[in-house]
N, C-alpha and C positions, 0 to 999 in steps of 0.2 A: 269214341266217347271218352270222357274223363271222369274219374271218381276221386273225390277228395275225402280222406279220412283224417280227422283232426282230433288229437288226444290231449287232454289237459296235463300239464307238467305238475309234479308234486301234488297231485290231487288229494292224497291222504292227509296232507298238512295244510291245504288251502280250501277256501269255500268253493262251492260249485259255481263255476263261471260259464257253464254252457249256455244258460239263457242270455247272458250278456253278449256272447259271441254270436249266437243266433240272431240277435237284434242287429248286430253290426253287419251280418251277411244277408239280411232280409231282402235288400233291394238288388242283390246280385242275380241276374237272370239265370235260372237253372232248369234243366230238363226234369229233374226230380229235386224239389227244394230241400235245403239242408234241414236236418232234424237230429235230435239225439238218437244215436243208434244203440248204445249200451253204456251204462255208467256215466263216466265223465267224457264221453266221446261223441262226436257228431260226424255226420256224413251227408254228402250231396252228390248229385250227378250233373255234370255240366257238358254242354255241347260244343262250346267254342274255346279256343286257347285264350282269347281275351278275357273271358269270364274266369278261367282258371287262374291266370296271373293276378287279376284283381282280387279274387277271393283269397288266394294264398298270401298276398301281401297284407291284406287286412288282418289276417290271422297273426302274421309276424309282427305287425305294428302293435297289436295289443300285448304281445309278450305272453309267455307262459303256455305256449302251445307247441306240440309236435305236428308238423304238417306232412301228410303223405299224399302224393298224387299218383294215381294209377291210370295208365293209358291202355286201352284195349277194347274188348267187346262188352256190350251190355245186352242181355237177352231181351228180345221184344215179345210182347208189348212192354213198354217201360213200366216199372213197378209203381205202385201208388206211393210207396215210401222206400227210402234206401235200404231199410232192413229186409225188404222182400226181394232186393235185386240180386241177380246172378250174372256171371260172366267174367272174363279174364280181367277186366278193368277193376272189379272189386277185389280179386285176388292180388293184383298188382298194388292196389292202394293199401291193402293190409301189410304187404311186405314193405312198402315204402314208409309207412308210419312207424313200423318197428325199427327200420334202419335210421329214420330221422332221430330216434332216441339215442343214437350212437355217433352223432356228428361232431361231438366235442365242442370246440370253439367256433365251428361254423354255424351258420343259420340252421335251426332245427327243422330242416326241410329235405325231403328226398322224393325223387321221381323214378318210378319203375314202369317198364313197358318195352316196346320194340326199339330197334335201332333209332337213336336220336334222343332217347330219354335221358341218358347221362349228360349229353350236351345241354339239354334244356335245364337239367338240375344245376349245372355249373353256372349258367347265366342267372337263374332264379336265386341261387345262393348268394351271388354277388350283389344283386339288387336288394335281397333281403337284409344284408348287412347294412346297407344304406338306411333302409327303413327302420331297422331295430335300434340304430344308434342315434336317432333324432330325439331332441328334447321336446317337452310340451310347448315351450316358447316357439320353437321352430315349426311345430305342427300348427300352431295358431296362425302362422303366416302361410304355410304351405297349403292348408285346407282351403284358402281363399284364392289360390292361384289357378289360372287356366293353362293347362299344358299347351305349348307351342303357340300361345296367343300373345302377339306383340302388345305392349302397353299394360299387360297384366300386373307386373310388379308395381308400376306407378299407381294403378287403381287400388291395389291392396294397401299400399302406403297411405293413401288418402283415407281408405276405409278404417284403418287401424290408428290413424293419426300418428304415424311414425315416419321417419325419413326414408326416402327411397334407398339410401345407403344401407340402412338397417335391414330392409327387405333383401337387398342384394347380398349382404353378408350371410343372412340366414339361408338363402338359396344355395350359396357357395358351400357353406359348412355342411349342409344337409345332402349335397350331391343330388339335388332335385332334378336338374337338367340332365345329368347323367342317367338317372333312373328312367326318365321318360324317353331318352335316346336308346336305352337298352331293352325296354319293354318289347318293342317289335321283334327283336332278335329272339326273345323267349317265345313270343307268339309263333314265329316261323318254325322254331325247333319243335315245339309241342305239336304243331300242325303236321310237320313232316313225320314225326313219330306215329301220330294217329293214322296217317295215310298208309303206313306200312301194313296196318291191319285191314286195309281196303279189301272188300269182298266178303268179310265176315259179317255175321248178324250183329246189328247194333240196336 
């Protein structure tokens, strides 16, 4: 299992953004849905690496968040809310979010857990830099694209009434193709780290 603990940056000087992020994560499938855990922090329990990568990158896209990913066990039965959860994944997520606050110029994301967690963090941090550096104009284009779909860029150009060249330049600047090429590597590494815990209660 995977636990995400996400803490708002500079919360003492910024308005509460937890409701905004919860809305952005609402359609991410979760074993235990995201909710505010304490103060300006939210937490959720996820079952698949694909969901973890999707949720983590949504948090980084919005900016202003520390993202901690914990890999390990979650005591069964699953809790009704993350606040009631117990297990090594929760402990790891707490350690991860605290370490995410010390990443400096890197993406504010950390992964804690068994062997493979560090490698997953490396790939996610790299993808995270792509996501964090995109402009609103680029996101306006990227949000309409379909990954790995031929003809997608031409369709977006027509929908936005811009040239195919403008779409192509935005895709290149934003490293969008590179992101989607690297996501499966993050999935695999997160899965392998989770498998190390095989045999434990989930």
